[in-house]
C-alpha positions, 0 to 999 in steps of 0.5 A: 500500500505504501506509495501506491495511488489510492483510487477510492475510499471504500468499506475496505479502507475506511477504518484505515482512513479514519485512523490516519486522519486522527494524526493531523490534530492536537486532540480529538473528541472521541464521541464526536469522532465516532459520530462522524465515522458512523456518518461516513460508514453509513454513506460509504457502505452504500457508495464508494468515493472516488479520490481525485488527484489535484493534477487530474481535476476535470474542468468546472467548479469545486467547493470545500466542506467543513464542520464548524462549532463543537465536535462534542456537540455532534455526538449530543445532537446527532446529524440527520445525515443530510446536512452536508448534502444540503450545504453543498446544494444550497451553495450550488444554487447560490453560485449557479453551478454544479460542483464537480467535486468536494475538497475537505477544508482540512484533513484532520479528524471529523472533517475528512470523514464528513467530506467522504460522507458528503461525497458518497451521498452526492455522488461527487468525487473527493479531492485528494487534498485540502486547504490546511494540511492539518487542522486550524480553528478559523475558516479563513486560515487556509492555503486557499486564502493565501492564494487569493480565493475568498472563503465566501459565499458560504452555505450553512446547514444546521441540524435544526434544518436551517439552510443559510447563505452568508455572503460577507467579507472574510473578516466578518465570516467568523463573527457572523457564523458563531452565533448561528452555530450556537443557536443551532445546537453547537455545530453546523456544516458549511460549504465554502470556497467556491473555486475553479479547478485551476484555482484548486489545483494551484492552492490545494495541498496535494495527497493529504488524504491518501497520506492519511490513509497510508499512515492509518494502514497497519502495513504502511512503510516509512511514515508519510507524515515525516514526523520527528520525535522531540521528547520522550518523558513525563508530564510534570505540570499543567498551567493555565496562565491568565497572561501570555508567556510574553507578559501580554494580555491575550489577544482579542482574536482569542475571544473567537476560539473555544479553548483557553491558553495552557502550558504543559511541562514535560520532564525528559526520561533519558539523561541528560534530562531536558525540561520541555515547555509546550505552549498551547491555545487550541493547538500546541504552537511552541515547544521550548527545551530548557528555554530554547525554541525547538519547534513552533507553528506552523509545524504541528506539535503533537503529544502522543500516547507512547503505547498506542502512538495515538494523539492525546487530547489536550483536555485529557492530559494528566500530571505524571502521565508518560508521553511522547512529543512529535513534530510534523512539518508544515504541509506547505512552504506557504505557511512559513512565508510572511503572509502565512505566518500573519494568517496563522496569527489569527488563531489568537496564539497567546504570545504577543509578537510570536509570528514576528520572530525571525526564521533563525529564532523559530528554527533554533535547535532544529536539526 
């Protein structure tokens, strides 16, 4: 299976795909993830989903798909199963064209599973790529945005059977959609980034879904994510600071995000023992060993269970727990450009001026 072209997601490889997409997130809500997997399984059992490579797209238009709100809410207010299809159909009517395929907004956790379900339900192919190469909290934080493609208009389909169109500036989308999601039970599906095949081929990140599938397969060869172990140790402390580590109040952007900043302290097992500090806000964005930066966003930093190698949710960490810390390189060089770092800054990471650090400082200590 390693390195070969994967033509479709079907009942034979869905479980491997589901295992693989877990590796692209700093943590996952188990109940929400299972609800998304059940949704995908129900649709893929009825119809397999062709995977389209970015360099082999048919002419026409495409759209991106994402869940917004809380994955935990997905398990509490279960989907009827038509939400993703309704979002796609609503956006098609608004823009006046039928989409030739669907691309997940990101390749992490619930999103690619729901996208696979939508592709099967609609009879459309799924594009083997995404707009993040990981998970990011805001809809505009994509390589599509970096290539000048607008997130809107977006279609919103809620589990309360609401179908809405938001046609507003990208800077207003998050401000508008969060109250809608709250009023609709905590989650919704959005179809967004209507774009041409040429735009998608230019802006999308290729092969991320097939990479996830390979990484979740028991027989895969070399790690397709090219992860690097930063530390093997034990959690020695968990802190919830009121102020950022730079001594500044949290940025206003943080108010749009569901989690609070947290610092995780890890003591390395092997001699000489380093002390790792991880700074997180929705994701782990900075790793320091004895005060020296060893990894940072936009590279992805993950805390893993040393026995199962599964990602541990940040909310489930406990003092005294043995862990491995790994880094997965950013899926695109675009995230390390000035524009990419500025777009990442919208996450509200709790370090004032973090993305103004020089490349030399950000990569100090990295091999």
